[in-house]
C-alpha positions as MATLAB code, in Angstrom:
seq = 'MAGIKARNLRDDLSFGSIVEGVDWETIGDETIRQQIRDLFEDRGVIVFSDVEPSSKMQVEISKIFGPLKDHPTKSTARADEDLAHGLIDMHYTPAGDAESAEEGLVELDGRRMARFSPWHFDHCYNDELNYAGVLRAPVNAPVGGRTGFMDGIECYRQFPRELRDRLDDLNIVYTLDTRLSKMRFGVNFVPLGEHAGTAELLKEVAIFPRAMHPAVWTRKTGEKVLHVGPWMAVGIEHHEDPEGDAFFDEVCHTINRLGKGTSAYWHAWKPTDMVVWDNSRMLHAVEGSDPKYERRTMRTTIRGDYGLGYFEDGKKIGEVYREV';
ca = [
     -17.897   12.856   10.354;
     -21.273   14.180    9.716;
     -24.048   11.809    9.733;
     -22.213    8.831   10.320;
     -19.704    7.838   13.421;
     -16.602    6.564   13.598;
     -14.319    5.075   16.042;
     -11.248    2.600   15.795;
     -11.938   -1.237   16.254;
      -9.941   -1.727   19.201;
      -8.302    1.068   21.339;
      -5.011   -1.531   20.960;
      -4.795   -2.045   16.879;
      -3.236    0.751   14.709;
      -5.931   -0.346   11.534;
      -9.658   -0.708   11.555;
     -12.572    0.978   12.208;
     -16.554    0.642   13.163;
     -19.233    2.914   11.003;
     -22.508    3.343   12.370;
     -25.281    5.605   10.715;
     -25.001    4.146    7.181;
     -28.838    3.979    6.027;
     -30.158    4.847    2.425;
     -30.144    8.759    3.561;
     -26.313    9.472    4.495;
     -25.182    6.936    1.592;
     -26.292    9.029   -0.890;
     -24.097   11.956    0.582;
     -20.980   12.178   -1.464;
     -19.041   14.272    1.534;
     -20.095   10.844    3.245;
     -19.075    8.624    0.926;
     -15.556   10.504    0.694;
     -15.015   10.968    4.273;
     -15.746    6.653    4.036;
     -13.122    6.436    1.496;
     -10.415    8.357    3.354;
     -10.943    6.377    6.679;
     -10.697    3.384    4.417;
      -7.615    4.184    3.012;
      -6.108    4.903    6.255;
      -7.396    1.946    8.016;
      -6.940   -0.429    6.220;
     -10.822   -2.344    7.281;
     -14.071   -1.185    8.128;
     -16.635   -2.327    9.988;
     -20.533   -1.151    8.862;
     -22.654   -1.694   12.081;
     -26.071   -1.876   12.348;
     -26.720   -2.023    8.027;
     -29.725   -2.774    6.628;
     -28.861   -6.711    5.675;
     -29.892   -7.083    2.080;
     -27.810   -7.655   -1.152;
     -28.996   -3.852   -2.565;
     -27.724   -2.501    0.249;
     -24.262   -4.650   -0.074;
     -23.990   -3.453   -3.354;
     -24.641    0.860   -3.031;
     -21.696    0.385    0.053;
     -19.711   -1.484   -2.316;
     -19.719    1.075   -5.041;
     -18.685    3.408   -2.546;
     -14.952    2.124   -2.893;
     -15.187    1.750   -7.046;
     -16.940   -0.051   -9.536;
     -17.252   -3.586   -9.097;
     -15.967   -6.592  -10.809;
     -17.449  -10.344  -11.433;
     -15.323  -13.506   -9.662;
     -12.396  -14.218  -12.079;
     -13.338  -17.865  -11.749;
     -16.314  -19.212  -13.381;
     -16.826  -22.165  -10.571;
     -17.587  -20.043   -7.709;
     -20.855  -19.992   -6.733;
     -22.812  -16.316   -7.327;
     -25.843  -15.264   -5.671;
     -28.777  -15.906   -7.686;
     -30.711  -12.594   -6.434;
     -28.078  -10.388   -8.117;
     -25.898  -11.464  -10.656;
     -25.569   -9.219  -12.367;
     -22.841   -7.628   -9.608;
     -20.812  -10.597   -9.519;
     -22.289  -11.490   -5.617;
     -20.678  -14.499   -4.764;
     -22.129  -16.881   -2.410;
     -20.796  -19.055    0.251;
     -22.885  -21.206    1.905;
     -22.216  -23.929    3.523;
     -25.217  -26.853    4.967;
     -24.644  -29.880    7.099;
     -24.500  -32.835    5.400;
     -27.338  -34.940    5.128;
     -26.040  -38.149    4.355;
     -22.210  -39.936    5.850;
     -21.361  -39.895    2.353;
     -20.869  -36.242    2.004;
     -20.213  -35.809    6.051;
     -16.241  -35.238    5.752;
     -16.864  -32.708    2.592;
     -14.372  -29.484    3.333;
     -13.760  -30.137    6.860;
     -10.645  -30.110    8.561;
      -9.495  -30.927   11.963;
      -8.161  -28.202   13.942;
      -6.746  -28.572   17.465;
      -8.967  -32.367   17.607;
     -11.676  -30.312   16.957;
     -14.165  -31.004   13.513;
     -14.275  -28.098   11.688;
     -16.219  -26.892    8.425;
     -15.694  -23.324    6.269;
     -12.600  -22.288    8.178;
      -9.970  -20.675    5.910;
      -6.485  -20.373    6.217;
      -4.677  -16.984    5.669;
      -4.557  -15.680    2.635;
      -5.659  -13.048   -0.087;
      -8.390  -12.628   -2.704;
      -7.632  -13.346   -6.210;
      -4.389  -13.937   -4.948;
      -3.838  -17.015   -8.273;
      -4.660  -13.981  -10.514;
      -2.215  -11.251  -12.068;
      -5.142   -8.966  -11.177;
      -5.665   -7.807   -6.872;
      -9.316   -6.219   -6.568;
      -9.276   -3.336   -4.878;
     -11.372   -4.859   -2.091;
     -13.984   -7.005   -0.773;
     -17.311   -6.546    1.228;
     -18.644   -9.179    3.174;
     -22.240  -10.185    5.368;
     -23.272  -12.690    6.637;
     -26.469  -13.809    7.056;
     -26.333  -16.940    8.497;
     -23.533  -17.817   11.208;
     -23.096  -20.717   13.398;
     -24.129  -18.943   16.961;
     -20.192  -19.936   18.633;
     -17.523  -19.961   16.033;
     -17.209  -18.561   12.115;
     -15.141  -15.390   13.327;
     -13.692  -13.957   10.104;
     -10.209  -12.970   10.714;
      -8.498   -9.487    9.135;
      -4.576   -9.227    9.527;
      -2.919   -5.615    8.616;
       0.026   -6.292    6.389;
       1.089   -2.933    7.749;
       0.969   -3.871   11.092;
       2.234   -7.475   10.454;
       5.749   -5.989    8.465;
       6.398   -3.972   11.748;
       6.086   -6.947   14.114;
       7.627  -10.038   11.939;
      10.776  -11.043   12.999;
      13.641   -8.967   11.153;
      15.993  -11.684   10.179;
      12.600  -13.146    8.055;
      11.535  -10.327    6.763;
      14.549   -8.511    5.883;
      15.247  -11.901    3.663;
      11.297  -11.380    2.134;
      11.577   -7.773    0.940;
      12.893   -8.474   -2.973;
      11.233  -12.123   -3.133;
       8.115  -12.996   -4.714;
       5.260  -15.762   -3.874;
       4.425  -18.031   -6.455;
       0.237  -19.110   -6.154;
      -2.199  -21.513   -7.545;
      -6.173  -21.477   -7.978;
      -5.917  -25.174   -6.291;
      -8.071  -24.220   -3.642;
      -7.851  -27.533   -1.863;
      -6.415  -27.617    1.471;
      -5.385  -31.146    1.235;
      -2.588  -30.029   -1.431;
      -1.230  -26.606    1.197;
       2.248  -26.936    1.768;
       3.187  -24.244    4.120;
       2.215  -23.193    7.645;
      -0.416  -26.185    8.111;
      -1.824  -26.295   11.349;
      -4.836  -28.189   10.698;
      -5.525  -31.861    8.820;
      -7.786  -31.617    6.007;
     -10.745  -34.636    6.278;
     -12.008  -34.021    2.894;
     -12.257  -32.429   -0.254;
     -14.773  -29.721   -0.794;
     -18.158  -30.406   -3.202;
     -17.412  -29.044   -6.520;
     -13.839  -29.967   -6.451;
     -14.472  -31.511  -10.031;
     -15.277  -28.450  -11.773;
     -12.567  -25.816   -9.887;
      -9.890  -29.080  -11.424;
     -11.211  -28.146  -14.942;
      -9.463  -24.511  -13.860;
      -6.703  -25.203  -12.196;
      -5.432  -26.923  -15.479;
      -5.757  -24.193  -17.513;
      -4.648  -21.486  -14.977;
      -1.503  -20.238  -15.120;
       0.726  -19.519  -11.763;
       0.627  -16.315  -10.576;
       3.343  -14.195   -8.924;
       3.301  -11.526   -6.338;
       5.477   -9.768   -4.581;
       6.123  -10.394   -0.360;
       6.896   -6.775    0.316;
       5.413   -3.914   -1.257;
       5.485   -0.392   -0.372;
       1.788    2.125   -0.580;
       2.299    5.510   -1.922;
       2.084    6.535    1.582;
       5.250    5.257    2.255;
       4.679    2.099    4.533;
       5.507   -1.395    3.812;
       3.190   -3.914    3.488;
       3.376   -7.679    4.542;
       1.591   -9.584    2.361;
       2.128  -13.459    2.061;
      -0.877  -15.596    2.132;
      -0.103  -19.163    3.341;
      -3.073  -20.620    1.452;
      -2.793  -21.433   -2.402;
       1.141  -20.702   -2.142;
       3.011  -22.907   -4.062;
       6.320  -21.484   -2.719;
       9.199  -18.666   -3.657;
      10.027  -17.719   -7.376;
      12.896  -18.790   -8.166;
      13.684  -20.731   -4.698;
      11.590  -23.568   -5.351;
      14.106  -25.929   -3.718;
      13.937  -27.282   -0.334;
      16.542  -24.526    1.625;
      13.112  -22.030    0.118;
      10.777  -24.187    1.281;
      12.325  -24.582    4.276;
      12.167  -21.051    4.973;
       8.435  -19.571    3.280;
       7.395  -22.768    5.983;
       8.837  -20.875    8.878;
       7.226  -17.054    7.253;
       3.935  -19.104    7.166;
       4.203  -20.202   10.680;
       4.997  -16.489   11.920;
       2.066  -15.578   10.326;
      -0.554  -18.073   11.672;
       1.323  -16.676   14.972;
       0.897  -13.237   14.459;
      -2.763  -13.568   13.550;
      -3.690  -14.524   17.137;
      -2.476  -11.144   18.451;
      -2.639   -7.125   17.481;
      -1.370   -7.752   13.627;
      -5.291   -9.432   13.418;
      -9.051   -8.595   14.368;
     -11.098  -11.250   14.724;
     -14.889  -10.440   14.023;
     -17.976  -12.045   15.646;
     -20.630  -11.694   13.108;
     -24.179  -10.397   13.555;
     -26.843  -10.113   10.569;
     -25.896   -6.496   10.903;
     -23.017   -6.011   10.229;
     -20.770   -5.434    7.140;
     -16.633   -5.187    6.505;
     -14.971   -3.647    3.889;
     -11.056   -4.724    4.065;
      -8.497   -3.620    1.349;
      -7.274   -6.606   -0.339;
      -3.570   -5.484   -1.041;
      -3.098   -4.530    2.611;
      -4.565   -6.697    4.233;
      -4.997  -10.917    5.010;
      -8.098  -12.415    6.272;
      -8.818  -15.950    7.569;
     -11.646  -17.975    8.898;
     -11.694  -20.072   12.226;
     -14.274  -22.271   11.440;
     -17.320  -24.035   13.132;
     -19.207  -26.547   14.034;
     -20.346  -28.715   11.458;
     -23.727  -29.503   12.672;
     -24.187  -25.231   12.041;
     -24.856  -23.797    8.329;
     -23.847  -20.655    7.731;
     -23.727  -18.219    5.092;
     -21.611  -15.619    3.700;
     -21.892  -13.376    0.219;
     -19.390  -11.072   -0.755;
     -18.790   -8.322   -3.354;
     -15.590   -7.521   -4.940;
     -14.651   -4.218   -6.370;
     -12.080   -3.610   -8.986;
      -8.739   -2.069   -8.930;
      -5.429   -3.375   -8.907;
      -1.949   -2.513   -7.496;
       0.014   -3.464  -10.404;
       2.689   -5.688   -9.535;
       1.001   -9.263  -10.020;
       1.451  -11.156  -13.144;
       1.435  -14.754  -14.404;
       4.166  -17.059  -14.997;
       3.917  -16.490  -18.697;
       2.643  -13.094  -19.136;
      -0.628  -13.836  -19.886;
      -4.011  -12.164  -18.776;
      -6.682  -13.698  -17.508;
      -9.081  -13.059  -21.042;
      -6.503  -15.341  -22.961;
      -6.685  -17.762  -20.579;
     -10.455  -18.385  -21.117;
     -10.467  -18.198  -24.508;
      -8.283  -21.165  -24.479;
     -10.874  -23.469  -22.728;
];
């Protein structure tokens, strides 16, 4: 590529690229922007390395992939410096008092962890999926805090056939309720306390219908994508029964196991990194970090939809909020 350099994330991965050389000169070149879009379509996730660590640059990189959209829930914090572009601000600061010391923490492999997120895809609780997200981490813990990206194409290839074949024609039911204490499938942690702001979240949970998304879908290029997020999933459509729940729990634990192998890439953050991922193809997760460390990530959302999700009662998001 003229002006920028691209290489594979790792030679043993079938997805993902690293792109270097994006600055205010190269980002204005439409030929380069199209090359980046083509690379993204092929590889599913791009790490932009050594870019200007600013909201302005994050917004401009995001616009390479399409128009931006705001987050679908009102209770999600926005970054004050860029409210116009829906830049969301996920900021954890260590608790200063005993009462709030356990907020949002989990116990994982015998350790207390902050900012842990199980495998999921963004806006699974909505009828529309955003096309992509762009994430940066201006503040990260010195140890831990990596973000994992799992490729649904590679996950489909590696998934046990007897489970994969049963998933092929199934839809998964998702809910807006993000409380880790309510997660039912693939649970490999112990929740220690709810996040601050849970009360505001639950007001929206009360009005949001459940959303359905296919466990497996086929891209226009022919590849099958296994796209199941254990977090916020409440079961299999038409099979919310003990047999269906046991099968789905096995599926979610399998996803956790594949997340430790060559279906996934775990990114150790630098402030000058930005990562974009295809939200209809990739799952992502956060491994968590020691609660004594501050962590801040900021995300923009790219508008778009693969057209396969729907609300249980047929409503659209605008109708949901008109009922508030």
